[in-house]
C-alpha positions as CSV (number, residue, x, y, z in Angstrom):
1,M,27.9,-37.7,-27.7
2,R,28.4,-38.3,-23.7
3,S,28.2,-34.2,-23.8
4,K,24.9,-34.8,-25.7
5,R,23.7,-37.3,-22.9
6,A,24.5,-35.6,-20.2
7,W,22.5,-32.7,-21.3
8,T,19.9,-34.4,-22.1
9,I,19.6,-35.9,-18.6
10,V,19.6,-32.8,-16.9
11,A,16.5,-31.5,-19.2
12,V,14.4,-34.9,-17.9
13,I,15.4,-34.2,-14.3
14,V,14.4,-30.4,-14.8
15,A,11.1,-31.2,-16.6
16,L,10.4,-34.1,-13.8
17,V,11.0,-31.5,-11.0
18,V,8.4,-29.0,-12.4
19,V,6.2,-31.1,-13.1
20,A,6.7,-32.7,-9.1
21,L,5.9,-28.7,-8.1
22,L,3.2,-28.3,-10.4
23,V,1.2,-31.6,-9.0
24,W,2.2,-31.5,-5.5
25,R,2.3,-27.7,-4.6
26,P,4.0,-27.4,-1.2
27,W,2.9,-24.2,-0.8
28,R,-1.0,-25.1,-0.6
29,N,-0.6,-25.9,3.1
30,S,2.3,-23.6,4.1
31,A,0.7,-20.2,3.5
32,P,-1.2,-18.4,6.1
33,A,-5.2,-17.5,5.8
34,P,-5.8,-14.1,3.8
35,A,-5.3,-10.8,5.2
36,P,-8.0,-8.9,5.4
37,A,-9.6,-7.7,2.0
38,P,-8.1,-4.7,0.7
39,A,-10.3,-1.2,-0.5
40,T,-12.7,-1.9,-3.2
41,A,-11.3,-0.1,-6.5
42,A,-14.3,2.8,-5.9
43,A,-13.9,5.0,-3.4
44,P,-15.6,5.7,-0.3
45,A,-17.7,8.6,-0.5
46,A,-16.1,10.6,2.5
47,P,-12.4,10.4,3.2
48,A,-12.2,7.2,5.9
49,A,-11.3,7.4,9.4
50,G,-9.2,4.6,9.3
51,A,-9.4,2.0,12.3
52,R,-7.7,2.3,15.3
53,A,-4.2,1.4,15.1
54,G,-3.3,0.3,18.7
55,P,0.5,1.4,19.2
56,Y,0.8,3.2,16.0
57,E,-2.4,5.2,16.2
58,R,0.1,8.2,16.2
59,Q,1.4,7.6,13.1
60,R,-1.7,6.8,11.5
61,A,-3.5,9.7,12.5
62,Q,-0.5,11.8,11.1
63,A,-0.9,10.1,8.0
64,Q,-4.5,10.3,8.0
65,S,-3.8,14.5,8.5
66,A,-1.6,15.1,5.8
67,A,-3.4,13.0,3.2
68,Q,-6.5,14.7,4.2
69,G,-5.0,18.0,3.9
70,A,-3.7,17.3,0.6
71,L,-6.8,16.4,-1.1
72,D,-8.7,19.1,-3.5
73,A,-12.0,20.6,-2.3
74,E,-13.7,20.3,-5.5
75,A,-12.8,17.3,-6.4
76,I,-14.3,16.1,-3.1
77,A,-17.6,18.0,-4.1
78,V,-17.6,16.1,-7.1
79,L,-17.6,12.3,-5.6
80,A,-20.3,13.5,-3.0
81,E,-22.3,15.2,-5.8
82,T,-22.0,11.8,-7.8
83,D,-23.2,9.7,-4.7
84,R,-26.1,12.4,-4.5
85,A,-27.1,11.8,-7.7
86,I,-26.9,7.9,-7.9
87,D,-28.9,8.3,-4.3
88,R,-31.5,10.6,-6.1
89,I,-31.8,8.4,-8.9
90,A,-32.3,5.0,-6.8
91,A,-35.2,7.3,-4.8
92,G,-37.0,8.1,-8.2
93,D,-35.8,11.5,-8.0
94,R,-34.7,12.7,-11.1
95,A,-35.0,16.3,-10.8
96,G,-32.7,16.1,-7.9
97,A,-30.4,13.7,-9.6
98,L,-30.0,16.2,-12.3
99,A,-29.3,19.1,-9.3
100,A,-26.7,17.2,-8.0
101,L,-25.0,16.3,-12.0
102,E,-25.3,20.0,-12.4
103,T,-23.1,20.9,-9.4
104,A,-20.9,17.9,-9.9
105,A,-20.4,19.0,-13.2
106,G,-19.5,22.7,-12.6
107,K,-17.0,21.2,-9.9
108,A,-15.4,19.1,-12.4
109,K,-15.4,22.4,-15.3
110,I,-13.2,24.3,-12.1
111,L,-11.2,21.1,-12.2
112,V,-10.5,21.0,-15.8
113,G,-9.6,24.7,-15.9
114,R,-6.9,24.8,-13.7
115,N,-5.3,21.2,-14.3
116,P,-3.9,19.4,-17.2
117,A,-6.6,17.2,-19.2
118,N,-5.4,14.2,-18.1
119,A,-4.3,14.5,-14.2
120,L,-5.2,12.8,-11.5
121,I,-7.2,14.9,-8.9
122,P,-7.2,13.6,-5.3
123,A,-10.9,13.1,-4.1
124,A,-10.9,10.5,-1.4
125,V,-8.2,9.0,1.0
126,E,-8.0,6.5,3.6
127,V,-5.7,4.9,5.8
128,Q,-5.0,1.7,7.3
129,V,-2.4,-0.1,10.0
130,I,-2.4,-3.5,8.3
131,D,0.2,-5.8,10.3
132,S,-0.3,-9.2,9.1
133,A,2.8,-10.5,8.7
134,P,3.7,-13.2,11.3
135,A,6.3,-12.3,14.1
136,D,8.2,-15.7,13.5
137,E,11.2,-15.0,11.0
138,G,11.3,-18.7,10.3
139,R,7.6,-18.2,9.3
140,I,8.3,-15.8,6.7
141,G,11.4,-17.5,4.9
142,R,8.6,-20.2,4.7
143,M,6.4,-17.8,3.2
144,R,8.6,-16.6,1.1
145,R,9.9,-19.8,-0.5
146,S,6.5,-20.9,-1.0
147,L,5.4,-17.1,-2.9
148,Q,8.5,-18.0,-5.2
149,L,7.3,-21.4,-6.1
150,A,4.2,-20.0,-6.3
151,V,4.9,-17.8,-9.2
152,I,7.3,-20.5,-11.0
153,A,3.9,-22.4,-10.9
154,D,2.2,-19.2,-12.4
155,D,-0.4,-19.3,-9.1
156,F,-0.4,-15.9,-9.4
157,A,-3.9,-15.6,-7.0
158,R,-2.1,-17.9,-4.2
159,A,0.7,-15.7,-4.5
160,R,-1.3,-12.6,-4.2
161,V,-2.8,-14.0,-1.0
162,I,1.1,-14.8,0.3
163,L,2.2,-10.8,-0.8
164,D,-0.9,-9.9,1.4
165,S,0.2,-11.9,4.5
166,L,3.7,-10.2,4.5
167,R,2.8,-6.7,5.0
168,S,3.5,-4.9,7.8
169,E,3.0,-1.3,6.7
170,I,0.5,2.0,7.2
171,R,-0.9,2.3,4.2
172,V,-2.0,5.4,3.0
173,R,-4.9,5.3,-0.1
174,T,-5.8,7.8,-2.2
175,Y,-8.6,7.6,-5.1
176,H,-8.2,10.3,-7.7
177,I,-10.5,11.2,-10.4
178,P,-9.2,10.9,-13.5
179,L,-10.2,14.0,-15.3
180,G,-9.4,13.0,-18.8
181,T,-12.8,10.9,-18.6
182,Y,-14.6,11.7,-15.4
183,P,-16.5,15.0,-16.8
184,D,-17.7,13.1,-19.8
185,A,-19.2,11.0,-17.5
186,L,-21.2,13.4,-15.6
187,A,-22.3,15.0,-19.0
188,Q,-23.5,11.5,-20.3
189,A,-25.3,10.8,-17.3
190,A,-27.0,13.9,-17.2
191,A,-28.1,13.1,-20.8
192,L,-29.7,9.8,-20.1
193,L,-31.9,11.2,-17.4
194,D,-33.2,14.0,-19.5
195,Q,-34.2,10.8,-22.1
196,Q,-35.7,9.5,-18.7
197,K,-33.5,6.4,-19.0
198,N,-32.8,6.5,-15.1
199,A,-31.3,2.8,-15.1
200,E,-28.7,3.8,-17.9
201,A,-27.6,7.0,-16.1
202,A,-27.2,4.8,-12.5
203,E,-24.9,2.3,-14.6
204,V,-22.7,4.9,-16.2
205,L,-22.7,7.0,-12.5
206,N,-21.3,3.5,-11.0
207,R,-18.9,2.7,-13.9
208,A,-17.1,6.5,-13.7
209,R,-17.3,5.7,-9.7
210,S,-15.0,2.6,-10.6
211,T,-12.6,4.0,-12.5
212,L,-11.2,6.1,-9.8
213,V,-7.5,5.7,-9.6
214,M,-5.8,4.4,-6.7
215,I,-2.4,5.6,-5.6
216,D,-0.5,3.9,-2.4
217,E,2.0,5.4,-0.1
218,V,3.2,2.8,2.4
219,T,5.3,3.3,5.5
220,P,6.9,0.1,7.1
221,L,6.1,-0.5,10.7
222,P,9.3,-2.1,11.1
223,L,11.1,1.1,10.2
224,I,8.8,3.1,12.6
225,V,10.0,0.9,15.5
226,A,13.4,0.9,14.7
227,Q,13.5,4.8,14.3
228,A,11.8,4.8,18.0
229,A,14.3,2.6,19.5
230,V,17.2,4.5,17.8
231,E,15.7,7.7,19.5
232,A,15.3,5.9,22.6
233,A,19.0,4.9,22.6
234,K,20.1,8.6,21.6
235,S,18.3,9.7,25.0
236,D,19.3,6.9,27.2
237,K,22.4,7.0,29.4
238,D,22.5,3.7,31.1
239,A,24.9,1.6,28.9
240,Q,22.6,-1.3,29.7
241,R,19.2,-0.4,28.5
242,K,21.3,1.6,25.8
243,G,21.9,-1.7,24.5
244,E,18.3,-3.1,24.9
245,H,17.5,-0.4,22.2
246,L,19.9,-0.8,20.1
247,R,19.0,-4.8,19.9
248,A,15.3,-3.9,19.3
249,A,16.2,-1.5,16.7
250,R,18.6,-4.3,15.0
251,E,15.5,-7.1,15.0
252,A,13.4,-4.3,13.7
253,L,15.7,-3.5,10.7
254,E,16.2,-7.9,10.4
255,R,12.2,-7.8,10.2
256,T,12.9,-4.9,7.5
257,E,14.8,-7.4,5.8
258,A,12.8,-10.0,6.2
259,L,9.8,-8.3,4.7
260,G,11.8,-7.0,1.6
261,Y,10.4,-3.0,2.5
262,A,12.9,-1.1,0.7
263,D,15.6,-2.2,-1.8
264,R,18.5,-4.8,-1.1
265,D,21.1,-2.1,-1.0
266,T,19.3,0.0,1.9
267,R,18.3,-2.9,3.5
268,K,22.1,-4.3,4.0
269,A,23.5,-1.0,4.5
270,L,21.0,-0.3,7.6
271,L,21.7,-3.8,9.1
272,S,25.5,-3.4,8.8
273,E,25.5,0.2,10.4
274,I,23.3,-1.4,13.2
275,R,25.1,-4.3,13.9
276,E,28.6,-1.9,13.9
277,L,26.6,0.5,16.9
278,E,25.3,-2.4,18.8
279,G,29.1,-4.0,18.9
280,G,30.4,-0.3,19.6
281,A,28.1,0.0,22.5
282,K,29.0,-3.5,23.7
283,G,32.4,-2.6,23.6
284,G,32.1,0.8,25.4
285,S,32.7,3.1,22.5
286,D,31.6,6.5,22.3
287,I,28.3,6.2,19.9
288,E,26.8,9.3,20.2
289,A,27.9,10.6,16.9
290,A,27.3,7.2,15.1
291,L,23.6,7.2,16.4
292,E,22.6,10.5,15.2
293,R,24.1,9.2,12.1
294,M,21.7,6.5,12.2
295,Q,18.7,8.3,13.1
296,A,19.4,10.5,10.1
297,R,19.7,7.7,7.6
298,L,16.6,5.8,9.2
299,N,14.6,9.4,8.5
300,E,15.9,9.4,5.2
301,V,14.7,5.7,4.0
302,V,11.1,6.2,5.6
303,N,10.8,9.8,4.0
304,S,12.2,8.1,0.8
305,L,9.3,5.3,0.8
306,K,6.5,7.9,1.8
307,G,7.4,9.7,-1.2
308,E,6.9,6.4,-3.6
309,R,3.5,6.4,-5.1
310,K,2.1,3.4,-6.3
311,Q,-0.5,2.7,-8.3
312,A,-2.8,0.1,-7.3
313,E,-5.2,-1.7,-8.9
314,S,-7.6,0.5,-11.1
315,A,-11.3,-0.7,-11.4
316,G,-12.2,-0.4,-15.1
């Protein structure tokens, strides 16, 4: 009897706590302002150059160059001709729109002929440096708790705002043409133009543009900082400066941990390794071989994260 009564009391307490959280919403005032809005579902007509990235401009430019090189020339042309058709329709130039669609359909036919039927073909890219996360780890911790409370309360809109404010990364967003649907949309738009249904044709093309599939590839900025710091420690022969470089690497990896980049085991292992290195340097040990291993490990982790391509929200 007592056991049953105890469980009843516990259940009542839990219910009261949940209700209090829903009413009070303590995360309401602790969440920061939203980060800059991400790209819309429709890709840019041409690959965006991206904003200047300050201290990370070299890495941003490298990522931009690599991503641009991975785009498909025919896919780029398909998007460009789709946009030209939309512009021609808006200008009342039905013949020009039909010509653009004919070119786009021809390029799409080439893509269909050399790719699987439902393939996603990279057609446009934009590269951004997003560093919206606060510098203070204590504030990051409070935001993480606010995020957890928002999820518990099913306040996913608020959770997304907080997540966007915990970014410190170079994001490569690539827009892909879905071969399973896009060529059919071009044919449908051309048929509507033949029927003098210009507005309907423009609607079909705009809808097709909104179905481009966005796939993100992310490189955490704190890991870039850690890489540079370990590289500096390797080349610096002054013991005091070497220790300062290692401290900078540790702080960068602590930030990586706070922001949740990479999986938990990887983050813990990197922190453990850098702390051992820092302790060895302070104790006067020979850490050159360990620095080499640390650098290789960081490179491996960064390359692994670059290889994680995550599909973003798609238009639809």
